[in-house]
C-alpha positions in Angstrom: -3.6 6.7 9.9 -6.1 9.0 11.7 -9.6 9.2 10.7 -9.3 13.1 10.4 -9.5 12.6 6.9 -12.7 11.1 6.5 -16.3 12.2 6.8 -17.4 9.5 9.3 -21.1 10.3 9.1 -21.1 10.0 5.2 -19.6 6.8 5.3 -22.0 5.5 7.9 -24.8 6.9 5.7 -23.4 5.1 2.5 -23.5 1.8 4.2 -22.5 0.0 1.0 -19.4 -2.2 0.8 -17.1 -1.9 -2.0 -17.7 -4.4 -4.7 -15.4 -7.6 -4.7 -12.5 -7.0 -7.0 -12.3 -8.8 -10.4 -10.3 -12.2 -10.1 -7.5 -10.7 -12.2 -6.8 -7.7 -9.8 -7.1 -9.9 -6.8 -4.7 -12.1 -7.9 -2.2 -9.5 -9.3 -2.2 -7.7 -5.9 -1.5 -11.1 -3.8 1.2 -11.9 -6.7 3.1 -8.8 -6.6 3.1 -9.0 -2.6 4.5 -12.4 -3.0 7.0 -11.9 -5.7 8.2 -8.4 -4.3 11.8 -10.1 -3.0 12.5 -12.3 -6.1 16.3 -12.1 -6.9 15.2 -12.1 -10.4 12.9 -9.4 -11.1 11.5 -10.9 -14.2 8.1 -11.9 -12.6 7.8 -8.7 -10.6 8.2 -6.7 -13.8 5.6 -9.0 -15.8 3.0 -8.4 -12.9 3.5 -4.9 -12.8 2.9 -4.5 -16.5 0.0 -6.6 -16.2 -1.4 -4.6 -13.6 -0.6 -1.2 -15.5 -2.7 -2.6 -18.7 -5.5 -3.9 -16.3 -5.9 -0.6 -14.6 -5.7 1.5 -17.6 -8.6 -0.6 -19.0 -10.8 -0.3 -15.7 -9.4 3.0 -14.6 -12.9 4.6 -13.4 -13.8 1.5 -11.3 -10.3 1.0 -9.7 -10.6 4.7 -8.5 -13.6 3.9 -6.5 -12.1 1.0 -4.6 -12.5 -2.8 -4.1 -12.6 -5.2 -1.6 -9.8 -7.7 -2.0 -9.4 -11.1 -0.5 -6.6 -13.4 -2.1 -3.5 -13.3 -0.1 -2.0 -17.0 0.6 0.0 -18.3 3.3 2.8 -18.8 0.8 3.2 -15.0 0.2 3.4 -14.0 4.0 5.3 -17.1 5.6 8.5 -16.0 4.2 8.3 -12.6 5.8 9.6 -13.3 9.1 9.5 -15.9 12.0 6.1 -15.0 13.1 3.2 -17.4 12.7 1.1 -15.5 10.1 -2.7 -16.0 9.6 -4.5 -15.5 6.1 -7.8 -17.1 6.8 -10.8 -14.7 7.3 -9.1 -11.7 6.7 -10.5 -8.4 5.3 -8.9 -6.5 2.4 -9.3 -3.4 0.2 -7.5 -2.1 -2.8 -8.0 1.5 -4.3 -6.3 3.3 -7.3 -5.5 7.1 -7.4 -4.3 9.2 -10.3 -1.9 11.7 -9.6 -1.5 13.8 -12.7 1.4 16.3 -11.8 4.0 14.1 -10.4 6.0 11.1 -11.6 6.7 7.9 -9.6 10.3 8.9 -8.7 9.2 12.3 -7.3 6.4 10.6 -5.2 8.7 7.7 -4.1 11.3 10.2 -2.8 8.7 12.1 -0.9 7.3 8.9 0.8 10.7 7.0 1.7 13.1 9.9 2.5 11.2 13.0 3.5 10.1 13.3 7.0 6.7 11.4 7.0 5.3 14.1 9.4 5.6 16.7 7.0 4.4 14.7 4.0 1.3 13.2 5.6 0.6 15.7 8.5 -1.8 14.9 11.1 -2.1 10.9 10.1 -0.2 9.8 13.0 0.3 10.9 16.7 3.9 9.8 16.4 5.9 8.2 13.6 9.4 7.0 14.1 11.2 5.5 11.2 14.5 3.7 11.2 16.3 3.2 7.8 17.9 -0.1 7.6 19.9 0.6 4.3 21.4 3.4 2.5 19.1 6.3 1.6 21.7 8.1 -0.5 22.2 5.1 -2.7 18.3 4.8 -3.1 18.0 8.3 -4.3 20.6 8.0 -6.6 19.4 4.8 -8.0 22.4 2.9 -7.4 20.8 0.4 -5.6 16.9 -0.8 -6.2 15.6 -1.6 -2.8 15.3 0.5 0.6 14.2 -1.0 3.8 12.9 0.6 7.1 11.4 -0.3 10.3 8.5 2.1 11.6 7.0 2.8 15.2 3.7 4.2 14.9 1.7 5.7 17.4 -2.3 6.3 16.3 -5.5 7.2 17.8 -8.9 6.4 16.4 -12.5 6.9 17.4 -13.8 3.9 19.3 -10.2 2.3 19.3 -8.7 4.7 21.2 -4.5 4.6 21.1 -3.1 1.9 18.7 0.8 1.2 18.9 2.1 -0.7 15.9 5.3 -1.5 14.5 6.1 -2.6 10.9 8.7 -3.6 8.6 8.4 -1.6 5.1 10.6 -2.3 1.9 10.9 -0.4 -1.5 12.0 -1.4 -4.9 12.6 0.4 -8.3 11.4 -1.4 -10.9 12.0 -0.4 -14.8 9.3 -1.1 -17.2 9.0 -0.2 -20.7 6.7 2.4 -19.9 9.4 4.0 -17.5 10.5 4.0 -13.9 8.0 2.4 -11.5 8.2 1.7 -7.6 6.6 -1.0 -5.5 6.5 -1.2 -1.6 5.2 -3.8 0.6 5.0 -3.6 4.7 3.8 -5.7 7.1 3.3 -5.5 11.0 6.2 -7.0 13.0 4.0 -7.8 16.4 0.4 -7.5 17.0 -0.6 -3.8 17.5 -1.2 -2.7 21.2 -5.0 -1.3 21.1 -6.5 0.7 23.9 -10.0 -0.6 23.1 -10.2 -4.2 24.3 -12.7 -5.7 22.3 -10.3 -5.1 19.2 -7.2 -7.2 18.2 -5.2 -6.4 15.4 -2.9 -9.2 14.7 -1.5 -8.8 11.2 -1.5 -6.0 8.4 0.0 -6.4 5.2 0.4 -3.2 2.7 1.1 -3.1 -1.2 1.7 -0.2 -2.8 2.5 0.3 -6.6 3.5 3.4 -8.5 3.3 3.3 -12.2 4.1 6.1 -14.8 1.0 7.8 -16.5 1.8 9.9 -19.3 4.5 12.3 -19.4 4.4 13.7 -15.8 1.8 11.7 -14.0 1.6 8.5 -11.7 -1.0 5.7 -11.4 -1.0 4.2 -8.2 -2.7 1.0 -6.6 -2.8 0.6 -2.7 -3.9 -2.9 -1.3 -4.1 -3.6 2.3 -5.2 -7.0 3.8 -5.7 -7.2 7.7 -6.1 -10.1 10.1 -8.2 -8.6 13.2 -11.0 -9.3 15.6 -13.4 -6.8 16.6 -16.1 -8.2 19.1 -18.6 -5.2 18.5 -21.7 -5.6 16.1 -22.1 -2.0 15.9 -19.1 -1.6 13.3 -20.1 -3.3 10.1 -17.4 -4.7 7.8 -18.9 -2.2 5.0 -18.1 0.7 7.2 -14.3 -0.8 7.7 -13.9 -1.3 4.0 -15.0 1.9 3.3 -12.7 3.7 5.8 -9.7 1.9 4.6 -10.5 3.1 0.9 -10.8 6.6 2.2 -7.6 6.8 4.1 -5.6 5.4 1.3 -7.0 7.7 -1.2 -6.1 10.6 1.2 -2.3 9.6 1.1 -1.7 11.0 -2.2 -3.5 14.2 -1.8 -1.2 14.9 1.0 1.7 14.0 -0.8 0.7 16.2 -4.0 0.3 19.0 -1.5 3.6 18.3 0.1 5.2 18.3 -3.1 3.3 21.5 -4.4 4.7 23.4 -1.3 8.3 22.0 -1.3 9.2 21.0 -4.6 9.8 17.4 -6.3 12.7 15.5 -6.8 13.9 14.8 -10.1 15.1 11.3 -11.7 19.0 11.2 -11.8 19.7 11.3 -15.7 20.6 8.0 -17.2 20.0 6.1 -14.2 18.3 2.7 -13.9 19.1 0.7 -10.9 17.2 -2.3 -12.6 17.5 -2.7 -16.5 14.0 -3.3 -18.1 13.7 -6.7 -19.6 11.9 -6.5 -23.1 9.3 -8.9 -24.4 7.5 -10.1 -21.7 4.3 -11.5 -22.4 1.3 -9.7 -21.0 -0.6 -13.0 -20.1 2.2 -14.8 -18.6 1.4 -14.4 -15.0 -2.4 -14.0 -14.5 -2.2 -17.2 -12.4 -0.9 -15.2 -9.5 -1.4 -3.9 -1.8 1.1 1.7 8.7 -3.8 1.4 9.0 -7.0 -0.1 10.0 -9.6 -2.5 8.2 -11.3 -4.9 10.6 -13.1 -8.4 10.2 -15.5 -9.4 12.6 -15.6 -13.0 13.5 -19.1 -13.8 14.8 -19.6 -16.5 17.6 
């Protein structure tokens, strides 16, 4: 995303890094990322249920954003054949409450509609290639959608950034209603104009949970393996930039739906049947962008 959404001077003035995420949230974010592709959705359902309960109990703090750190080698080594590194990563997570649109409407906007129109100005260029059938996804005859994405961005200081990522989406039926989870990661290191900056890996988690009769409670989490050999950019600024960017996504999505109308979930459709009676405490052993990690020395 571009930084046009952000009052940069205000972020510089604030200077304070977001607080570290409570252990439960840190573990839940990493757990959901790692269990996204499980053939049996039982653990994914339980993790999303636990996340829903946790966020409702800590909603105000979650909407302000946290720093997250817990993403294991095991969670990323299965993604592809690249040699991923999870040491010294920097991460952030933030919740957003969208009171007027449900997870289905938001998911269709994010996955099927033109991303340049849904989030205008976020990228210089955005080319999405669908790897699976979109009609099956929209009709909920299948529970997963996969895409590759080629992004061109331009940032202050960094200049042009050329990235490619793989993104996958999954419907998950909970006792509270239809939910959606997305994970994405870079398929190669990004090409960055600013030579002092290297962006090697970036991982993203996006969870949409039903809230009330018509709303959605979302959690986005991002982890980044990067090198910035520039002491003028503090980590606190980097984290706050990422949180502000993630918050801005759903402002744009809501504005798009206001202007163009929202998709309605097909009646009687559930791509994955809900499993009842999952214990909320069953898994507390457990979210294309721009966080940075300075390695001193």
